[in-house]
C-alpha positions as CSV (number, residue, x, y, z in Angstrom):
1,M,103.5,143.7,78.6
2,S,103.9,140.4,78.0
3,K,106.6,138.1,79.7
4,T,109.8,137.3,78.4
5,F,110.9,133.3,78.3
6,R,114.0,131.6,77.6
7,P,114.3,130.4,73.9
8,W,113.0,127.0,73.5
9,K,115.3,125.5,70.8
10,I,114.1,122.1,70.0
11,E,113.9,122.4,66.4
12,E,117.2,124.7,66.1
13,P,120.3,122.3,64.9
14,L,123.4,122.5,66.8
15,L,126.0,124.3,65.6
16,L,128.9,122.7,67.5
17,P,129.1,119.0,67.5
18,V,128.8,117.2,70.8
19,T,129.7,113.6,72.0
20,V,127.4,111.6,73.6
21,A,129.3,112.0,76.6
22,D,128.0,115.2,77.2
23,F,124.5,113.8,77.6
24,V,125.5,113.3,81.4
25,A,127.4,114.9,84.1
26,E,130.9,113.9,84.7
27,S,130.0,112.7,88.0
28,H,127.3,110.3,86.7
29,L,127.3,106.6,87.4
30,A,127.0,105.8,83.9
31,R,130.6,107.3,83.1
32,F,131.8,105.8,86.0
33,V,130.7,102.1,84.8
34,L,132.2,102.9,81.4
35,S,135.4,104.0,83.2
36,V,135.9,100.7,85.2
37,V,135.0,98.7,82.4
38,R,137.4,100.1,79.9
39,D,140.2,101.1,82.2
40,E,140.3,98.8,85.2
41,V,139.1,95.5,84.3
42,D,140.4,92.8,82.6
43,L,138.0,91.4,79.4
44,G,140.5,89.1,77.7
45,K,138.0,86.2,78.3
46,I,135.3,88.0,76.8
47,T,137.4,90.1,73.5
48,G,139.2,86.9,73.2
49,T,136.6,85.0,71.5
50,Y,136.3,87.3,68.7
51,G,138.4,86.2,65.6
52,S,137.0,85.8,62.3
53,E,136.2,89.0,60.4
54,L,133.3,87.3,58.1
55,G,129.9,88.4,58.2
56,Q,128.6,91.4,60.2
57,P,131.0,93.3,62.6
58,P,129.5,92.7,66.0
59,F,129.2,95.4,68.7
60,N,132.4,95.9,70.6
61,P,132.0,93.6,73.5
62,I,133.7,96.3,76.0
63,M,130.6,98.7,75.1
64,M,128.2,95.6,75.7
65,T,130.1,94.5,79.2
66,A,129.7,98.4,80.4
67,L,126.0,98.4,79.2
68,L,124.9,95.2,81.3
69,L,126.8,96.4,84.0
70,Y,125.2,99.6,84.1
71,A,121.4,98.3,83.5
72,Y,121.9,96.0,86.2
73,C,123.2,99.0,88.5
74,S,120.1,100.7,87.3
75,G,117.7,97.7,88.3
76,I,116.9,96.8,84.5
77,Y,117.6,93.0,84.0
78,S,115.5,92.4,80.9
79,S,117.2,92.4,77.4
80,R,114.0,93.8,76.0
81,R,114.0,96.5,78.6
82,I,117.6,97.6,78.5
83,A,116.9,97.9,74.3
84,K,114.6,100.2,74.8
85,A,116.4,102.2,77.5
86,C,119.2,102.6,75.2
87,G,117.0,104.5,72.8
88,E,114.9,106.3,75.1
89,R,117.2,107.2,78.1
90,V,120.2,109.7,77.5
91,D,122.4,107.8,80.2
92,F,122.2,104.5,78.4
93,M,123.0,106.5,75.1
94,S,126.1,108.0,76.7
95,I,127.1,104.1,76.6
96,V,126.1,102.9,73.1
97,G,126.2,105.8,71.5
98,L,123.5,106.3,69.0
99,D,123.9,102.8,68.0
100,V,121.0,100.9,69.6
101,P,121.9,96.9,70.1
102,D,118.8,94.7,69.6
103,F,117.2,92.9,72.7
104,R,118.1,89.7,71.2
105,T,122.0,90.8,70.5
106,I,122.0,92.0,74.2
107,S,120.5,88.4,75.4
108,D,122.6,86.6,73.1
109,F,125.8,88.4,74.5
110,R,125.0,87.8,77.8
111,K,124.1,84.3,77.5
112,R,127.2,83.6,75.3
113,H,129.6,85.1,78.0
114,L,127.6,84.6,81.0
115,K,130.5,82.5,83.1
116,A,133.1,85.3,82.1
117,L,130.8,88.1,83.1
118,S,129.9,86.0,86.4
119,E,134.1,86.3,87.1
120,L,134.1,89.9,87.1
121,F,132.7,89.8,90.7
122,K,135.8,88.7,92.0
123,Q,137.7,91.8,90.0
124,V,135.5,94.4,91.1
125,L,135.6,93.2,94.7
126,L,139.5,93.8,94.7
127,L,138.8,97.3,93.4
128,C,136.6,97.8,96.4
129,E,139.9,96.6,98.5
130,K,142.2,98.7,96.7
131,A,140.0,101.8,97.4
132,G,140.0,100.8,100.8
133,L,136.3,100.0,101.0
134,V,137.1,96.3,102.4
135,K,138.8,95.9,105.8
136,L,137.7,91.9,107.0
137,G,137.7,93.1,110.3
138,H,134.2,91.4,110.5
139,V,132.1,89.6,108.0
140,A,128.4,89.1,108.2
141,L,126.7,86.0,106.3
142,D,122.9,85.4,105.3
143,G,120.9,84.4,102.7
144,T,117.5,85.0,101.1
145,K,115.2,83.1,99.0
146,I,114.8,84.3,95.3
147,R,112.2,83.2,93.1
148,A,113.0,81.0,90.4
149,N,111.6,81.4,86.6
150,A,109.2,78.8,87.4
151,S,106.0,78.5,88.6
152,K,105.3,75.9,91.6
153,H,102.1,75.1,89.9
154,K,104.3,73.4,87.4
155,A,105.5,71.1,90.0
156,M,104.8,67.6,90.9
157,S,105.2,65.2,93.8
158,Y,107.0,61.9,93.3
159,G,103.5,60.2,94.8
160,R,101.5,61.9,92.0
161,M,103.7,61.2,89.2
162,A,103.6,57.6,88.9
163,E,99.6,57.7,89.3
164,R,99.3,60.8,86.6
165,A,101.5,59.2,84.5
166,T,99.9,56.0,84.1
167,E,96.6,58.3,83.4
168,L,97.8,59.9,80.9
169,E,99.1,56.8,79.2
170,A,95.8,55.2,79.6
171,E,94.0,58.5,78.3
172,V,96.6,58.2,75.1
173,A,96.1,54.3,74.7
174,G,92.3,55.0,74.5
175,W,92.8,57.8,71.8
176,L,95.1,55.3,70.0
177,S,92.5,52.6,70.0
178,A,89.7,54.9,68.7
179,A,91.9,56.3,66.1
180,E,92.5,52.8,64.9
181,A,89.2,51.9,64.7
182,A,88.2,55.3,63.1
183,D,91.2,54.4,60.6
184,T,89.7,51.0,60.0
185,E,86.4,52.2,59.1
186,E,88.0,55.2,56.7
187,D,89.9,53.0,55.0
188,K,86.7,50.9,54.1
189,L,85.2,54.1,52.9
190,Y,88.1,55.8,51.4
191,G,90.7,53.6,50.9
192,R,94.5,53.7,52.5
193,D,95.8,56.8,50.2
194,K,93.7,59.0,52.5
195,T,95.4,61.2,55.4
196,G,92.8,61.1,57.8
197,E,94.8,58.6,59.7
198,E,97.2,61.2,61.3
199,L,96.7,61.6,65.0
200,P,95.7,64.9,66.3
201,D,98.4,67.3,68.0
202,W,96.4,66.9,71.5
203,V,97.2,63.3,71.7
204,A,101.2,63.8,71.0
205,D,101.2,66.3,73.7
206,K,99.4,63.9,76.3
207,Q,102.1,61.4,75.2
208,R,105.2,64.1,75.5
209,R,103.9,65.1,78.9
210,A,103.7,61.6,80.3
211,E,107.5,61.0,79.1
212,K,108.4,64.1,80.9
213,I,106.5,63.0,84.0
214,R,108.4,59.3,83.8
215,Q,111.6,61.2,83.3
216,A,111.5,63.7,86.6
217,K,110.2,60.3,88.5
218,A,113.5,58.7,87.2
219,E,115.3,61.8,88.2
220,L,114.1,61.9,91.8
221,E,114.7,58.2,92.0
222,A,118.4,58.6,90.9
223,E,118.7,61.7,93.3
224,A,117.4,59.9,96.6
225,K,119.6,56.6,95.8
226,A,122.5,58.7,95.5
227,A,121.9,60.9,98.3
228,A,121.4,57.3,100.5
229,E,124.7,56.1,99.6
230,A,126.2,59.1,100.4
231,E,124.7,58.9,104.0
232,L,125.9,55.5,104.2
233,K,129.3,56.5,103.7
234,E,129.2,59.1,105.9
235,R,127.8,56.6,108.5
236,A,130.7,54.4,107.9
237,A,133.5,56.8,108.2
238,A,131.9,58.3,111.2
239,E,131.5,54.7,112.7
240,A,135.3,54.2,111.9
241,K,136.6,56.8,113.1
242,R,134.7,56.4,116.6
243,E,136.3,53.1,116.4
244,A,139.8,54.2,115.8
245,E,139.4,56.7,118.8
246,G,138.0,54.1,121.3
247,R,134.6,55.9,121.3
248,R,131.1,54.1,121.3
249,Q,127.8,55.6,119.8
250,G,125.2,55.7,122.6
251,G,121.4,55.3,122.2
252,R,119.6,53.7,119.3
253,K,120.8,53.4,115.8
254,A,119.5,55.4,113.5
255,A,117.4,53.9,110.6
256,L,119.3,53.5,107.2
257,P,118.5,56.1,104.7
258,S,115.7,55.1,102.0
259,P,116.9,54.4,98.5
260,T,113.3,55.8,97.3
261,P,112.4,59.4,97.0
262,D,109.8,60.4,99.6
263,A,106.2,60.7,98.1
264,K,106.0,64.4,98.9
265,A,109.2,65.3,96.9
266,Q,108.7,67.3,93.9
267,K,110.6,68.3,90.7
268,N,109.6,71.4,88.7
269,F,108.9,70.7,85.0
270,T,110.2,74.4,83.9
271,D,113.1,74.6,86.4
272,P,113.9,71.3,87.4
273,E,116.7,72.5,89.4
274,S,114.8,74.9,91.6
275,R,113.4,74.0,94.5
276,I,110.2,74.6,97.1
277,M,111.3,76.6,99.6
278,K,109.5,78.6,102.7
279,S,110.0,82.7,102.2
280,K,108.4,85.4,104.3
281,D,105.7,84.9,101.3
282,G,104.9,81.5,101.7
283,F,105.9,78.5,100.0
284,V,107.7,79.5,96.6
285,Q,109.7,77.7,93.4
286,A,113.1,79.3,94.3
287,Y,117.0,78.9,94.9
288,N,118.7,80.2,98.2
289,A,121.0,83.1,97.3
290,Q,123.8,83.6,99.8
291,I,126.4,86.8,100.5
292,A,129.0,87.6,102.9
293,V,129.1,91.5,103.3
294,D,132.1,93.6,104.8
295,A,131.2,95.5,107.9
296,E,133.6,98.5,106.2
297,A,131.1,99.9,103.5
298,Q,128.8,96.7,103.1
299,I,130.7,95.6,100.0
300,I,129.7,91.8,98.9
301,V,133.2,90.1,99.5
302,A,131.9,86.5,98.6
303,Q,128.3,85.1,97.2
304,D,126.8,82.1,95.9
305,V,123.3,80.2,95.2
306,T,122.5,76.8,96.6
307,Q,119.3,74.5,96.0
308,S,118.9,73.8,99.4
309,A,116.5,75.6,101.4
310,S,118.6,75.4,104.8
311,D,121.5,77.9,105.3
312,C,123.5,75.4,107.8
313,A,125.9,73.8,104.9
314,Q,126.8,77.3,103.6
315,L,128.6,79.0,106.4
316,L,132.2,77.2,106.1
317,P,131.9,77.1,102.5
318,M,131.5,80.9,102.5
319,T,134.1,81.8,104.8
320,D,136.4,79.9,102.5
321,A,135.4,81.8,99.4
322,V,136.3,85.2,101.4
323,E,139.8,83.8,101.5
324,A,139.8,82.6,98.0
325,N,138.6,86.1,96.7
326,L,140.7,88.4,98.8
327,G,143.7,86.0,99.8
328,R,142.8,86.3,103.6
329,K,140.5,85.5,106.1
330,P,138.2,87.4,108.1
331,E,138.9,88.4,111.5
332,Q,135.2,88.0,112.7
333,A,132.6,86.4,110.9
334,S,128.3,86.5,112.6
335,A,125.5,84.7,111.3
336,D,121.8,84.0,112.1
337,A,120.5,80.7,113.7
338,G,120.0,79.1,110.3
339,Y,123.9,78.7,110.6
340,C,124.4,77.4,113.9
341,S,125.8,73.6,114.4
342,E,128.5,71.7,115.9
343,E,130.6,71.3,112.9
344,N,130.4,74.5,111.6
345,L,131.4,76.3,114.9
346,A,134.5,74.1,115.0
347,G,135.3,74.8,111.6
348,L,135.4,78.4,112.5
349,E,137.8,77.7,115.7
350,A,140.0,75.5,113.3
351,R,140.4,78.4,110.8
352,S,140.8,80.8,113.7
353,I,137.8,83.3,113.0
354,D,136.2,84.7,116.0
355,G,132.7,83.4,115.7
356,Y,129.4,85.0,116.5
357,V,126.6,82.5,115.3
358,A,122.9,82.7,116.7
359,T,121.9,79.9,118.7
360,G,118.2,80.6,118.6
361,R,115.7,83.4,118.9
362,A,117.1,86.2,121.3
363,R,114.4,85.5,124.2
364,D,115.1,81.5,123.4
365,A,119.1,81.9,124.0
366,V,118.4,83.8,127.2
367,A,116.3,80.9,128.6
368,G,118.5,78.5,127.1
369,T,121.7,79.5,128.5
370,A,119.9,79.5,132.2
371,K,118.7,76.1,131.5
372,D,122.0,74.8,130.4
373,E,123.7,76.5,133.4
374,A,121.5,74.9,136.0
375,A,121.6,71.4,133.9
376,R,125.6,71.6,134.5
377,A,125.4,72.8,137.9
378,P,127.7,70.4,139.9
379,S,126.1,68.4,142.8
380,S,126.8,65.8,145.2
381,T,126.2,62.7,143.0
382,Q,126.8,64.0,139.2
383,P,130.0,65.9,138.5
384,A,129.6,69.3,135.7
385,E,130.3,68.5,132.2
386,T,132.0,70.2,129.6
387,P,129.4,72.7,127.7
388,T,129.2,72.1,123.9
389,R,130.2,74.5,121.4
390,V,126.6,75.5,121.0
391,E,126.0,76.4,124.5
392,A,129.8,78.2,124.8
393,M,128.3,80.3,121.9
394,R,125.2,81.3,123.8
395,A,127.1,82.0,126.9
396,K,129.6,84.2,124.8
397,I,126.8,85.9,123.1
398,K,125.1,86.5,126.2
399,A,128.2,88.0,127.9
400,G,128.9,90.5,125.3
401,G,125.4,92.2,126.0
402,H,124.9,95.2,123.5
403,A,128.2,95.9,122.5
404,T,129.0,92.2,121.1
405,P,129.5,91.9,117.4
406,Y,126.9,89.5,117.5
407,R,124.3,92.6,116.3
408,L,126.1,92.9,112.8
409,R,124.8,89.6,111.8
410,K,121.6,91.5,110.9
411,Q,122.6,95.0,110.5
412,L,125.2,94.1,107.5
413,P,123.3,91.9,105.1
414,E,119.7,92.8,105.3
415,P,120.3,96.4,104.2
416,V,122.2,94.9,101.3
417,F,119.4,92.3,100.3
418,G,117.3,95.4,101.2
419,Q,119.0,97.5,98.2
420,I,119.2,94.8,96.0
421,K,115.6,93.2,96.2
422,Q,113.4,96.6,97.0
423,A,116.0,99.6,95.5
424,R,117.1,97.8,92.4
425,G,114.0,95.3,92.0
426,F,115.7,91.8,91.6
427,R,113.0,89.9,92.9
428,Q,113.1,86.6,90.5
429,F,115.8,85.0,88.4
430,L,115.6,85.9,84.7
431,L,117.5,82.7,83.8
432,R,117.0,78.8,84.7
433,G,119.3,76.3,85.6
434,F,121.2,76.1,88.6
435,E,124.6,77.2,86.6
436,K,122.9,80.3,84.8
437,V,121.2,81.4,88.0
438,S,124.6,81.2,90.0
439,A,126.2,83.7,87.1
440,E,123.0,85.7,87.1
441,W,123.5,85.9,91.2
442,A,127.1,87.2,90.8
443,L,126.4,89.6,88.3
444,V,123.8,91.1,90.5
445,C,126.4,91.3,93.4
446,T,128.8,93.1,91.3
447,A,126.3,95.5,90.1
448,H,126.1,96.1,93.8
449,N,129.6,96.4,94.6
450,L,130.2,98.5,91.9
451,L,127.6,101.1,93.2
452,K,129.6,100.9,96.5
453,L,132.8,101.7,94.8
454,A,131.0,104.7,92.7
455,N,129.9,106.4,96.1
456,G,132.9,105.3,97.8
457,R,135.2,107.3,95.1
458,I,132.4,110.4,94.9
459,L,132.7,110.8,98.9
460,S,136.6,110.5,98.7
461,V,136.9,113.0,96.2
462,A,134.5,115.3,98.1
463,L,136.7,114.8,101.0
464,R,139.7,115.9,99.4
465,S,137.7,119.2,97.9
466,A,136.7,120.0,101.1
467,V,139.9,119.6,103.2
468,A,141.9,121.6,100.3
469,A,139.1,124.1,100.4
470,G,139.6,124.4,104.3
């Protein structure tokens, strides 16, 4: 006796029509993202750019925005992979219907509205706050190096630039002389109306590369000169302030900043605005991506990108960005040792934020505290000195023990970076240039907050259902 199986109806036409929304469950993330974009986000800056009725009607910008945000939530960033998913995956079909946009259409839409798309970060953040996922009781800051869309092997140091440009120009000059001699000889043989006198393409390429090297060299010189002038102004302002307060700078005066670049300073030819930075994978061509994470539900409350490998200058701008985004300051803030400086700790005090900033590795911090206390111990010949803010922070962290909020500096941002880089596979920027990279990072952070908002709403619905059933 044969076994009876369920009917397999892959070729049978449907008797009743269905909508693409039926392709996924009601609780699916695609429906949630589509609902947020259609009903809760203001897309006036995007839709307002479409005015003319000429030509082929464009894809609906609301649909394109929902498609991009859902793709970023799903860990798909390439326009080609997004277009492929629209034709193969039912969750993407539930957003675009059966009208699949071309990969170039997706890419052009992202390029055209990149700034407006990056500004959605604040709107989604306010939705998270409205849902009760942001409290600002404690915010932790951290940065991570993300590879630029450029190879570090396409960079050249300032010391090598002049040498290599001279070599290329000498090589081209030799070819030009040889070509001129050959042209003269061919003119004698064939006449001046022949086309054998054109230069080969490889000569022009060498010339263009030499010009590009000269341009990069000039940019490094201009940057070094501007940095030297800015440092001299800062020194002059600090000196004037000390004189006004009647204080005098002790020790030897610092050397004047050099207006010429260091010989090891590099410029990348693929993405000149990216920088060589040290990461866990060694030295990479990268940008430094920054986030501030709220302790309530790991919501990113502020984000930024910097070209500096150091995190120190980002502490106060990031805390100010939290207030700019949400209209209020966090009560507490924690960060690792890369953000520690006297100026940053003074800035947190001025903003009335309870700071917990690492002053070094844990074992070094304990040893350093004992050494500082011994150095400040009163003696018969030397009175006790007032501790610096860094020393006071070290003692504050040590006194707090295991219950101190200092531990949150790793517990909050590190999982977020793990979710972005490991779970959703964002390990390299697709776009080039500082402005575009900053907007791309804002999109990535927006997708993270959307996922947290979706999970928060699912949990709240489940909790209400459980309470009603009980």
